[in-house]
Backbone as a chain_set.jsonl record, in Angstrom:
{"seq": "MEKRERGVQKETETAFSLKYFFLPKNNHWSKRILLVFSFILFDYLSTLTFCNMPCEEANPYARSFMEFFGIPFGLTLFVLIANLPIYVTLSLDSYLVRLPPKMAIIAEVSVDLAFAWFVAGLHFSGGTSWFWYAPDLIRQSIGTFLYLTLAFTVVKPHKLLAVTNQSIA", "coords": {"N": [[17.614, -30.595, 28.541], [14.921, -30.224, 28.023], [14.556, -27.502, 28.603], [15.997, -26.336, 26.545], [14.445, -27.048, 24.32], [12.105, -25.592, 24.88], [13.11, -23.009, 24.622], [13.709, -22.929, 21.879], [11.151, -23.276, 20.931], [9.921, -20.893, 21.808], [11.358, -19.038, 20.257], [10.479, -19.794, 17.721], [7.745, -19.234, 17.924], [7.767, -16.43, 18.159], [8.828, -15.831, 15.705], [6.795, -16.387, 13.938], [4.771, -14.6, 14.502], [1.684, -12.879, 14.326], [1.813, -10.204, 14.453], [3.787, -9.184, 12.781], [2.592, -9.358, 10.32], [0.386, -7.653, 10.382], [0.832, -5.311, 11.888], [2.703, -2.715, 11.135], [6.184, -1.875, 11.435], [7.241, 1.026, 13.134], [8.392, 3.046, 11.101], [9.743, 4.464, 8.086], [8.346, 2.791, 6.408], [5.793, 2.452, 7.498], [4.781, 4.991, 7.07], [4.741, 4.934, 4.3], [2.81, 2.957, 3.894], [0.522, 4.264, 4.899], [0.385, 6.34, 3.034], [0.008, 4.969, 0.551], [-2.429, 3.68, 1.113], [-4.081, 5.861, 1.475], [-4.647, 6.715, -1.099], [-6.034, 4.481, -1.988], [-8.195, 4.547, -0.226], [-9.355, 6.972, -1.033], [-10.291, 6.273, -3.625], [-12.079, 4.245, -2.89], [-13.961, 5.664, -1.25], [-14.941, 7.606, -3.06], [-16.102, 5.96, -4.989], [-18.027, 4.674, -3.432], [-19.608, 6.877, -2.815], [-20.491, 7.949, -5.332], [-21.409, 5.837, -6.922], [-24.308, 4.452, -8.035], [-25.488, 2.183, -9.048], [-24.414, -1.198, -9.467], [-23.6, -1.748, -12.115], [-22.384, 0.54, -13.002], [-19.797, 0.532, -12.161], [-16.493, 0.163, -13.277], [-14.553, -1.829, -12.863], [-14.589, -5.228, -13.277], [-14.447, -7.243, -11.307], [-14.912, -5.947, -8.863], [-17.445, -5.045, -9.482], [-18.872, -7.468, -9.655], [-18.754, -8.335, -6.984], [-20.24, -6.259, -5.844], [-22.715, -6.64, -7.058], [-23.453, -9.117, -6.045], [-23.308, -8.892, -3.185], [-24.4, -6.424, -2.61], [-24.019, -2.847, -2.89], [-22.56, -1.228, -0.801], [-21.488, -3.187, 1.085], [-20.409, -5.136, -0.641], [-18.509, -3.661, -2.118], [-16.824, -2.851, -0.035], [-15.926, -5.347, 0.934], [-14.619, -6.299, -1.371], [-12.548, -4.362, -1.655], [-11.109, -4.79, 0.712], [-10.255, -7.491, 0.395], [-8.844, -7.359, -2.044], [-6.773, -5.58, -1.498], [-5.446, -6.458, 0.746], [-3.13, -8.167, 0.351], [-1.214, -6.243, -0.486], [-1.004, -4.624, 1.775], [-0.099, -6.481, 3.734], [2.331, -7.279, 2.597], [3.807, -4.85, 2.614], [3.804, -4.395, 5.353], [5.227, -6.633, 6.342], [7.64, -6.116, 5.037], [8.461, -3.885, 6.441], [9.635, -4.936, 8.679], [11.47, -6.836, 7.74], [13.158, -5.964, 5.618], [16.354, -5.01, 5.269], [18.637, -3.452, 3.85], [21.916, -2.744, 2.475], [22.989, 0.7, 2.578], [23.39, 1.982, -0.034], [22.172, 0.192, -1.824], [19.651, 0.205, -0.712], [18.659, 2.755, -1.285], [18.236, 2.605, -4.061], [16.379, 0.491, -4.109], [14.251, 1.587, -2.584], [13.443, 3.794, -4.146], [12.665, 2.415, -6.44], [10.532, 0.881, -5.433], [8.802, 2.966, -4.736], [8.305, 4.065, -7.302], [6.987, 1.908, -8.553], [4.709, 1.559, -6.871], [3.624, 4.083, -7.209], [2.742, 4.19, -9.903], [1.254, 1.747, -10.352], [-0.456, 1.379, -8.139], [-1.215, 3.821, -6.653], [-1.615, 5.598, -8.844], [-3.508, 4.178, -10.421], [-5.66, 3.934, -8.584], [-6.188, 6.628, -8.055], [-6.976, 7.45, -10.595], [-9.247, 5.814, -10.892], [-10.822, 6.762, -8.757], [-11.217, 9.471, -9.413], [-12.541, 9.224, -11.795], [-15.253, 9.242, -11.52], [-16.13, 11.857, -11.366], [-14.554, 13.5, -12.956], [-14.008, 14.04, -16.204], [-11.649, 13.158, -17.847], [-9.033, 11.778, -19.908], [-7.995, 8.399, -19.131], [-5.202, 7.927, -18.955], [-4.15, 10.462, -18.411], [-5.335, 11.047, -15.916], [-4.242, 8.932, -14.396], [-1.518, 9.498, -14.625], [-1.371, 11.953, -13.284], [-2.127, 11.107, -10.713], [0.064, 9.444, -10.193], [2.147, 11.333, -10.181], [1.319, 12.9, -7.976], [1.539, 10.994, -5.895], [4.326, 10.415, -5.97], [5.361, 12.938, -5.385], [4.382, 13.312, -2.759], [5.559, 11.068, -1.57], [8.298, 11.627, -1.7], [8.436, 13.911, -0.201], [7.119, 13.509, 2.219], [7.47, 10.78, 3.146], [10.247, 10.315, 2.703], [12.497, 8.34, 2.484], [14.974, 8.344, 1.265], [16.388, 10.432, 2.453], [16.693, 9.537, 5.077], [18.346, 7.394, 4.585], [20.58, 8.68, 3.549], [21.498, 10.056, 5.796], [22.125, 7.862, 7.404], [24.137, 6.767, 5.836], [26.121, 8.77, 6.047], [26.701, 8.65, 8.765], [27.814, 6.137, 8.948], [30.118, 6.312, 7.428]], "CA": [[17.139, -30.762, 27.182], [13.586, -29.657, 27.941], [14.697, -26.05, 28.568], [16.458, -25.965, 25.208], [13.288, -27.181, 23.435], [11.22, -24.454, 25.144], [13.749, -21.832, 24.032], [13.506, -23.011, 20.437], [9.726, -23.069, 20.705], [9.651, -19.465, 21.955], [11.898, -18.367, 19.081], [9.595, -20.107, 16.612], [6.504, -18.497, 18.122], [7.968, -15.023, 17.824], [9.107, -15.716, 14.274], [5.545, -16.488, 13.202], [3.791, -13.74, 15.142], [0.816, -12.136, 13.415], [2.181, -8.793, 14.556], [4.583, -8.828, 11.615], [1.723, -9.285, 9.155], [-0.662, -6.64, 10.466], [1.268, -4.084, 12.553], [4.008, -2.349, 10.582], [7.173, -1.235, 12.285], [7.074, 2.473, 13.037], [9.485, 3.653, 10.357], [9.231, 5.04, 6.847], [7.414, 1.857, 5.771], [4.432, 2.744, 7.965], [4.352, 6.191, 6.339], [4.432, 4.514, 2.931], [1.524, 2.256, 3.953], [-0.511, 5.295, 5.016], [0.299, 7.057, 1.762], [-0.611, 4.082, -0.444], [-3.826, 3.431, 1.447], [-4.878, 7.077, 1.323], [-5.138, 6.68, -2.474], [-7.038, 3.413, -2.04], [-9.362, 5.068, 0.494], [-9.976, 7.97, -1.908], [-11.023, 5.532, -4.651], [-13.183, 3.559, -2.209], [-14.984, 6.625, -0.824], [-15.594, 8.218, -4.218], [-16.966, 4.935, -5.581], [-19.16, 4.505, -2.518], [-20.44, 8.078, -2.892], [-21.056, 8.239, -6.648], [-21.927, 4.648, -7.603], [-25.707, 4.182, -7.689], [-25.801, 0.825, -9.472], [-23.166, -1.934, -9.715], [-23.186, -1.719, -13.526], [-21.599, 1.757, -13.237], [-18.403, 0.264, -11.779], [-15.715, -0.336, -14.42], [-13.804, -3.03, -12.492], [-15.552, -6.341, -13.297], [-14.419, -7.993, -10.051], [-15.628, -5.124, -7.879], [-18.851, -5.041, -9.896], [-19.502, -8.743, -9.281], [-18.942, -8.301, -5.531], [-21.33, -5.327, -5.538], [-23.966, -7.259, -7.499], [-23.781, -10.246, -5.18], [-23.446, -8.509, -1.776], [-24.89, -5.058, -2.465], [-22.94, -1.889, -3.157], [-21.626, -0.886, 0.293], [-20.777, -4.34, 1.636], [-19.639, -5.764, -1.715], [-17.333, -2.84, -2.404], [-15.937, -2.935, 1.132], [-15.321, -6.677, 0.928], [-13.674, -6.356, -2.486], [-11.377, -3.521, -1.359], [-10.32, -5.473, 1.743], [-9.624, -8.691, -0.166], [-7.908, -7.008, -3.114], [-5.633, -4.798, -1.028], [-4.783, -7.105, 1.877], [-1.752, -8.57, 0.028], [-0.35, -5.057, -0.511], [-0.774, -4.215, 3.163], [0.716, -7.493, 4.415], [3.682, -7.2, 2.033], [4.478, -3.659, 3.144], [3.991, -4.582, 6.79], [6.359, -7.557, 6.502], [8.855, -5.417, 4.606], [8.904, -2.937, 7.47], [10.455, -5.687, 9.633], [12.452, -7.73, 7.139], [14.074, -5.374, 4.653], [17.507, -4.278, 5.791], [19.623, -3.481, 2.777], [22.993, -1.757, 2.597], [22.451, 2.018, 2.224], [23.35, 2.286, -1.473], [21.14, -0.664, -2.417], [18.362, 0.614, -0.168], [18.191, 3.931, -2.024], [17.714, 2.113, -5.342], [15.177, -0.302, -3.825], [13.178, 2.481, -2.13], [12.957, 4.559, -5.298], [11.965, 1.453, -7.303], [9.25, 0.583, -4.783], [7.945, 4.141, -4.885], [7.875, 4.172, -8.699], [5.997, 0.855, -8.807], [3.463, 1.891, -6.175], [3.077, 5.313, -7.775], [2.01, 3.937, -11.143], [0.326, 0.621, -10.328], [-1.434, 1.438, -7.051], [-1.734, 5.176, -6.45], [-2.113, 6.128, -10.106], [-4.753, 3.492, -10.792], [-6.74, 4.285, -7.658], [-6.519, 8.033, -8.286], [-7.739, 7.47, -11.839], [-10.559, 5.232, -10.613], [-11.578, 7.643, -7.867], [-11.603, 10.713, -10.09], [-13.34, 8.929, -12.988], [-16.659, 9.485, -11.216], [-16.503, 13.273, -11.482], [-13.636, 14.23, -13.828], [-14.016, 13.365, -17.496], [-10.361, 13.29, -18.532], [-8.543, 10.448, -20.296], [-7.42, 7.58, -18.053], [-3.751, 8.111, -18.87], [-3.889, 11.749, -17.742], [-5.68, 10.903, -14.49], [-3.265, 8.042, -13.767], [-0.243, 10.227, -14.555], [-1.481, 12.942, -12.203], [-2.067, 10.336, -9.47], [1.458, 9.021, -10.027], [2.912, 12.519, -9.798], [0.945, 13.24, -6.591], [2.138, 10.008, -4.995], [5.778, 10.609, -5.908], [5.603, 14.187, -4.662], [4.172, 13.05, -1.331], [6.536, 10.077, -1.097], [9.624, 12.229, -1.526], [8.393, 15.006, 0.779], [6.607, 13.034, 3.515], [8.11, 9.522, 3.544], [11.673, 10.66, 2.704], [13.448, 7.275, 2.822], [16.304, 8.672, 0.744], [17.079, 11.286, 3.433], [17.088, 8.672, 6.185], [19.476, 6.588, 4.134], [21.743, 9.557, 3.413], [21.994, 10.282, 7.156], [22.745, 6.603, 7.808], [25.37, 6.673, 5.059], [27.108, 9.692, 6.606], [27.119, 8.187, 10.089], [28.631, 4.936, 8.768], [31.424, 6.7, 6.861]], "C": [[15.774, -30.091, 26.998], [13.64, -28.13, 27.863], [15.117, -25.585, 27.172], [15.296, -26.03, 24.214], [12.329, -26.019, 23.636], [11.791, -23.175, 24.534], [13.559, -21.784, 22.524], [12.042, -22.748, 20.105], [9.381, -21.59, 20.823], [10.169, -18.689, 20.748], [10.992, -18.591, 17.88], [8.294, -19.333, 16.73], [6.676, -17.031, 17.754], [8.233, -14.842, 16.342], [7.822, -15.73, 13.451], [4.438, -15.646, 13.82], [2.974, -12.981, 14.09], [1.112, -10.645, 13.43], [2.922, -8.341, 13.302], [3.73, -8.67, 10.359], [0.803, -8.07, 9.193], [-0.275, -5.349, 11.165], [2.644, -3.692, 12.029], [4.901, -1.696, 11.617], [7.06, 0.278, 12.084], [8.328, 3.092, 12.409], [8.907, 4.209, 9.061], [8.292, 4.084, 6.107], [5.987, 2.113, 6.229], [3.907, 4.014, 7.307], [3.973, 5.833, 4.907], [3.081, 3.785, 2.896], [0.385, 3.263, 4.039], [-0.696, 6.046, 3.705], [-0.394, 6.212, 0.695], [-2.1, 3.917, -0.152], [-4.675, 4.692, 1.466], [-5.419, 7.163, -0.107], [-6.218, 5.61, -2.629], [-8.321, 3.871, -1.359], [-10.094, 6.121, -0.333], [-10.823, 7.29, -2.98], [-12.251, 4.862, -4.046], [-14.309, 4.54, -1.867], [-15.677, 7.29, -2.007], [-16.505, 7.212, -4.919], [-18.207, 4.727, -4.729], [-20.133, 5.68, -2.624], [-21.177, 8.186, -4.222], [-21.668, 7.039, -7.36], [-23.346, 4.35, -7.12], [-26.133, 2.76, -8.04], [-24.492, 0.094, -9.771], [-22.683, -1.871, -11.161], [-22.385, -0.465, -13.868], [-20.117, 1.559, -12.916], [-17.663, -0.376, -12.946], [-14.973, -1.636, -14.106], [-14.774, -4.217, -12.425], [-15.582, -7.153, -11.997], [-15.163, -7.229, -8.957], [-17.12, -5.122, -8.197], [-19.543, -6.334, -9.473], [-19.707, -8.834, -7.772], [-20.126, -7.409, -5.174], [-22.68, -5.886, -5.979], [-24.408, -8.351, -6.536], [-24.097, -9.815, -3.746], [-24.108, -7.151, -1.558], [-23.722, -4.091, -2.567], [-22.042, -1.645, -1.952], [-20.815, -2.086, 0.795], [-19.905, -5.016, 0.579], [-18.382, -4.989, -2.05], [-16.329, -2.913, -1.264], [-15.203, -4.272, 1.156], [-14.279, -6.801, -0.189], [-12.401, -5.567, -2.181], [-10.496, -4.191, -0.307], [-9.566, -6.673, 1.173], [-8.549, -8.324, -1.191], [-6.65, -6.324, -2.593], [-4.928, -5.387, 0.182], [-3.367, -7.576, 1.528], [-0.771, -7.391, -0.015], [0.005, -4.653, 0.908], [0.157, -5.194, 3.885], [2.157, -7.448, 3.901], [4.441, -6.006, 2.59], [4.739, -3.787, 4.638], [5.158, -5.525, 7.07], [7.676, -6.888, 6.113], [9.368, -4.461, 5.666], [9.776, -3.625, 8.519], [11.647, -6.38, 8.974], [13.509, -7.054, 6.279], [15.126, -4.533, 5.361], [18.623, -4.397, 4.76], [20.766, -2.525, 3.086], [22.506, -0.412, 2.043], [22.37, 2.316, 0.725], [22.289, 1.456, -2.191], [19.759, -0.232, -1.962], [17.807, 1.819, -0.913], [17.572, 3.499, -3.354], [16.412, 1.344, -5.122], [14.007, 0.591, -3.433], [12.588, 3.268, -3.294], [12.191, 3.637, -6.244], [10.599, 1.099, -6.737], [8.299, 1.76, -4.951], [7.452, 4.311, -6.319], [6.798, 3.136, -9.027], [4.666, 1.175, -8.135], [2.819, 3.145, -6.746], [2.23, 5.014, -9.006], [0.911, 2.897, -10.96], [-0.709, 0.674, -9.213], [-2.038, 2.835, -6.956], [-2.326, 5.75, -7.733], [-3.43, 5.502, -10.523], [-5.909, 3.87, -9.875], [-7.142, 5.751, -7.791], [-7.365, 8.162, -9.549], [-9.148, 6.92, -11.624], [-11.423, 6.131, -9.748], [-12.052, 8.907, -8.548], [-12.476, 10.464, -11.313], [-14.825, 9.201, -12.765], [-17.071, 10.935, -11.466], [-15.593, 14.085, -12.405], [-13.489, 13.455, -15.131], [-12.756, 13.702, -18.288], [-9.919, 11.885, -18.935], [-7.866, 9.726, -19.122], [-5.926, 7.829, -17.862], [-3.389, 9.42, -18.16], [-4.183, 11.641, -16.257], [-4.659, 10.029, -13.77], [-1.907, 8.729, -13.641], [-0.26, 11.266, -13.443], [-1.441, 12.248, -10.845], [-0.657, 9.865, -9.163], [2.318, 10.182, -9.555], [2.6, 12.929, -8.354], [1.592, 12.285, -5.593], [3.635, 10.242, -4.848], [6.143, 11.887, -5.163], [5.458, 13.975, -3.165], [5.202, 12.068, -0.78], [7.894, 10.716, -0.833], [9.624, 13.433, -0.591], [7.955, 14.542, 2.163], [7.356, 11.793, 3.998], [9.617, 9.703, 3.67], [12.624, 9.515, 3.059], [14.858, 7.603, 2.359], [17.075, 9.565, 1.705], [17.533, 10.472, 4.632], [18.326, 7.865, 5.81], [20.735, 7.431, 3.977], [22.357, 9.849, 4.779], [22.705, 9.038, 7.664], [24.09, 6.428, 7.106], [26.471, 7.545, 5.65], [27.607, 9.217, 7.962], [28.001, 6.941, 9.998], [30.038, 5.321, 8.312], [32.302, 7.414, 7.828]], "O": [[15.502, -29.476, 25.967], [12.854, -27.524, 27.135], [14.643, -24.56, 26.684], [15.175, -25.158, 23.354], [11.785, -25.502, 22.659], [11.048, -22.355, 23.994], [13.281, -20.727, 21.958], [11.731, -22.08, 19.119], [8.613, -21.079, 20.007], [9.495, -17.78, 20.263], [10.763, -17.667, 17.1], [7.788, -18.826, 15.729], [5.808, -16.454, 17.1], [7.894, -13.801, 15.778], [7.776, -15.14, 12.371], [3.263, -15.974, 13.66], [3.516, -12.506, 13.092], [0.709, -9.913, 12.526], [2.702, -7.231, 12.818], [4.098, -7.938, 9.441], [0.474, -7.513, 8.145], [-1.002, -4.362, 11.046], [3.648, -4.276, 12.437], [4.43, -1.048, 12.553], [6.808, 0.742, 10.972], [9.205, 3.595, 13.111], [7.696, 4.402, 8.96], [7.517, 4.526, 5.258], [5.057, 2.002, 5.43], [2.715, 4.109, 7.015], [3.003, 6.361, 4.363], [2.298, 3.98, 1.967], [-0.612, 3.131, 3.329], [-1.824, 6.35, 3.316], [-1.293, 6.7, 0.009], [-2.931, 4.004, -1.056], [-5.902, 4.591, 1.472], [-6.537, 7.637, -0.31], [-7.208, 5.823, -3.329], [-9.416, 3.612, -1.859], [-11.324, 6.158, -0.334], [-11.962, 7.696, -3.214], [-13.336, 4.906, -4.625], [-15.475, 4.276, -2.16], [-16.886, 7.515, -1.961], [-17.577, 7.584, -5.396], [-19.315, 4.616, -5.254], [-21.346, 5.493, -2.53], [-22.372, 8.485, -4.239], [-22.395, 7.228, -8.335], [-23.561, 4.037, -5.949], [-27.029, 2.199, -7.409], [-23.552, 0.706, -10.279], [-21.479, -1.934, -11.409], [-21.763, -0.413, -14.929], [-19.277, 2.343, -13.358], [-18.144, -1.343, -13.536], [-14.784, -2.463, -14.999], [-15.688, -4.214, -11.6], [-16.625, -7.691, -11.626], [-15.953, -7.811, -8.214], [-17.955, -5.188, -7.295], [-20.673, -6.302, -8.987], [-20.726, -9.355, -7.322], [-20.927, -7.756, -4.305], [-23.692, -5.625, -5.328], [-25.596, -8.492, -6.248], [-25.051, -10.316, -3.151], [-24.352, -6.771, -0.413], [-22.571, -4.473, -2.354], [-20.832, -1.842, -2.069], [-19.593, -2.004, 0.915], [-18.782, -5.425, 0.875], [-17.316, -5.573, -2.244], [-15.125, -3.023, -1.495], [-13.992, -4.316, 1.374], [-13.192, -7.34, 0.022], [-11.297, -6.054, -2.425], [-9.271, -4.164, -0.419], [-8.377, -6.848, 1.44], [-7.468, -8.913, -1.199], [-5.577, -6.47, -3.179], [-3.9, -4.858, 0.605], [-2.465, -7.399, 2.347], [0.385, -7.538, 0.381], [1.164, -4.373, 1.214], [1.092, -4.776, 4.567], [3.098, -7.565, 4.685], [5.596, -6.139, 2.995], [5.774, -3.34, 5.133], [5.985, -5.248, 7.939], [8.696, -7.07, 6.776], [10.574, -4.247, 5.781], [10.576, -2.963, 9.182], [12.711, -6.498, 9.581], [14.645, -7.524, 6.216], [14.833, -3.499, 5.963], [19.438, -5.319, 4.8], [20.601, -1.595, 3.875], [21.687, -0.393, 1.125], [21.363, 2.855, 0.267], [21.587, 1.963, -3.066], [18.8, -0.292, -2.732], [16.601, 1.895, -1.148], [16.501, 3.979, -3.725], [15.45, 1.526, -5.868], [12.887, 0.38, -3.898], [11.368, 3.392, -3.409], [11.168, 4.041, -6.796], [9.617, 1.025, -7.476], [7.126, 1.573, -5.271], [6.293, 4.668, -6.53], [5.814, 3.448, -9.698], [3.612, 1.072, -8.763], [1.593, 3.256, -6.765], [1.12, 5.531, -9.136], [-0.232, 3.124, -11.358], [-1.764, 0.054, -9.344], [-3.239, 3.01, -7.159], [-3.415, 6.323, -7.714], [-4.358, 6.2, -10.929], [-7.022, 4.102, -10.348], [-8.32, 6.08, -7.653], [-8.353, 8.896, -9.568], [-10.125, 7.489, -12.112], [-12.626, 6.249, -9.98], [-13.165, 9.37, -8.297], [-13.092, 11.399, -11.824], [-15.573, 9.371, -13.727], [-18.238, 11.207, -11.747], [-15.853, 15.27, -12.612], [-12.924, 12.363, -15.161], [-12.803, 14.438, -19.273], [-10.387, 10.904, -18.358], [-7.257, 10.347, -18.251], [-5.448, 7.929, -16.732], [-2.427, 9.468, -17.394], [-3.389, 12.085, -15.427], [-4.251, 10.348, -12.653], [-1.22, 8.548, -12.636], [0.734, 11.437, -12.737], [-0.793, 12.739, -9.921], [-0.228, 9.882, -8.009], [3.124, 10.032, -8.637], [3.508, 13.267, -7.595], [2.128, 12.713, -4.571], [4.155, 10.267, -3.732], [7.111, 11.919, -4.404], [6.31, 14.406, -2.388], [5.663, 12.22, 0.351], [8.561, 10.383, 0.147], [10.689, 13.929, -0.223], [8.372, 15.114, 3.17], [7.826, 11.758, 5.136], [10.202, 9.275, 4.665], [13.506, 9.721, 3.893], [15.832, 7.187, 2.988], [18.301, 9.471, 1.773], [18.629, 10.684, 5.151], [19.234, 7.681, 6.621], [21.837, 6.953, 4.243], [23.579, 9.889, 4.919], [23.765, 9.135, 8.283], [25.064, 5.99, 7.718], [27.621, 7.117, 5.745], [28.788, 9.358, 8.28], [28.841, 6.711, 10.868], [31.025, 4.733, 8.753], [33.421, 7.793, 7.483]]}, "num_chains": 1, "name": "protein.A"}
């Protein structure tokens, strides 16, 4: 009986490993994480470079962190806290999401469209707002287009799924 309890305990320990939260599986999800966070890093570095006073930051939450903790530490802390849920979600998805090939293609494209507009587009717009005086919608649209171009040329989940589809048939 004791051996059986230890076996269950080991299974439970592996099920709740922090590895799943912070180390993505080495597949197209890890490429997607790198792509998403390259846009976030661009916004972070351009804000860090061009922001001289917290009142210049348009995001009120980032501004309050920068006012309270100072620009470099406040911005860094805000970026880590604000983007940790995105990273953890993508990291968990790299282990958990196993959809049938046809559903996976739809899900992957939907994920890319959502991240393109709401994450990459917004961060590209925020990062370029410091030195490019174009309307927000144009900057966000260009960021979205850049993300989608890179996602479909670098990440290529649809090609992996097509190969899987052919091998199954």
